[in-house]
DOLUM-350928 format. One line per 5 residues: number of its first residue (from 0); their letters; for each residue x, y, z of C-alpha. Coordinates in steps of 0.2 Angstrom, whole numbers, plus 5000, padded with zeros to 4 digits. Example, Ala and Ser with C-alpha at 12.3 -4.5 7.8 and 13.67 -1.06 7.14 Angstrom:
// DOLUM-350928
0 = as = 5062 4978 5039 ~ 5068 4995 5036
// end
This chain:
// DOLUM-350928
0 = mkdel = 5676 5455 5430 ~ 5658 5460 5427 ~ 5645 5450 5437 ~ 5633 5449 5422 ~ 5635 5437 5407
5 = dinlr = 5627 5437 5390 ~ 5622 5420 5385 ~ 5612 5411 5371 ~ 5600 5397 5375 ~ 5589 5387 5363
10 = igdva = 5573 5379 5370 ~ 5564 5369 5356 ~ 5564 5380 5341 ~ 5566 5396 5351 ~ 5583 5405 5352
15 = lrmti = 5585 5416 5368 ~ 5598 5429 5371 ~ 5599 5434 5389 ~ 5609 5444 5401 ~ 5611 5434 5418
20 = drsee = 5621 5434 5434 ~ 5636 5424 5430 ~ 5632 5413 5445 ~ 5616 5407 5436 ~ 5624 5401 5420
25 = ellre = 5626 5383 5424 ~ 5609 5381 5432 ~ 5600 5390 5417 ~ 5610 5379 5404 ~ 5605 5364 5414
30 = aagqi = 5587 5369 5415 ~ 5586 5373 5396 ~ 5594 5356 5393 ~ 5581 5347 5404 ~ 5567 5356 5395
35 = niale = 5574 5351 5378 ~ 5575 5333 5384 ~ 5557 5333 5390 ~ 5551 5341 5374 ~ 5560 5329 5363
40 = kwrkk = 5552 5314 5373 ~ 5535 5322 5372 ~ 5537 5326 5353 ~ 5540 5307 5350 ~ 5526 5302 5361
45 = fanrs = 5513 5315 5354 ~ 5519 5317 5336 ~ 5502 5324 5331 ~ 5504 5339 5343 ~ 5510 5357 5338
50 = nrelm = 5526 5364 5345 ~ 5515 5376 5355 ~ 5505 5362 5363 ~ 5521 5352 5367 ~ 5528 5367 5375
55 = amvtl = 5513 5369 5386 ~ 5513 5351 5391 ~ 5532 5352 5395 ~ 5528 5368 5405 ~ 5514 5359 5415
60 = lfaka = 5526 5345 5418 ~ 5539 5356 5426 ~ 5526 5366 5435 ~ 5519 5350 5443 ~ 5537 5345 5448
65 = fliqr = 5540 5362 5456 ~ 5524 5361 5466 ~ 5527 5343 5472 ~ 5544 5349 5478 ~ 5537 5364 5486
70 = khedk = 5524 5353 5495 ~ 5538 5342 5501 ~ 5549 5356 5507 ~ 5533 5363 5517 ~ 5531 5346 5525
75 = vdttl = 5549 5345 5530 ~ 5548 5363 5537 ~ 5533 5358 5547 ~ 5541 5342 5553 ~ 5557 5352 5558
80 = adfed = 5547 5365 5567 ~ 5537 5352 5577 ~ 5553 5343 5581 ~ 5561 5359 5587 ~ 5546 5363 5598
85 = eldnl = 5546 5346 5606 ~ 5565 5348 5609 ~ 5562 5365 5618 ~ 5548 5357 5629 ~ 5560 5343 5634
90 = llrln = 5574 5355 5638 ~ 5562 5366 5648 ~ 5556 5351 5658 ~ 5574 5345 5661 ~ 5579 5363 5667
95 = dgtmi = 5563 5364 5678 ~ 5568 5347 5686 ~ 5551 5339 5681 ~ 5560 5327 5670 ~ 5572 5316 5680
// end
């Protein structure tokens, strides 16, 4: 069985034919579906906008969500690193006998 798969996706009025890793199929289909849902909502809300403008707006929406998530992950990483440092300090003090 080959690791690559040829798939067809439709985003808005654009048909995409892609060769992908088989393991990415579900995620890419879900992503395309979410883009189409957002595009349709924005199309109804901004009926006077062109498809090109709507796609740019949806792209901005998803980029914003990505950046929010990345900042959240950075904050979690910092919190975990601080926690690990504090735990290391506590263990050192316990091993040194300074914390009894």
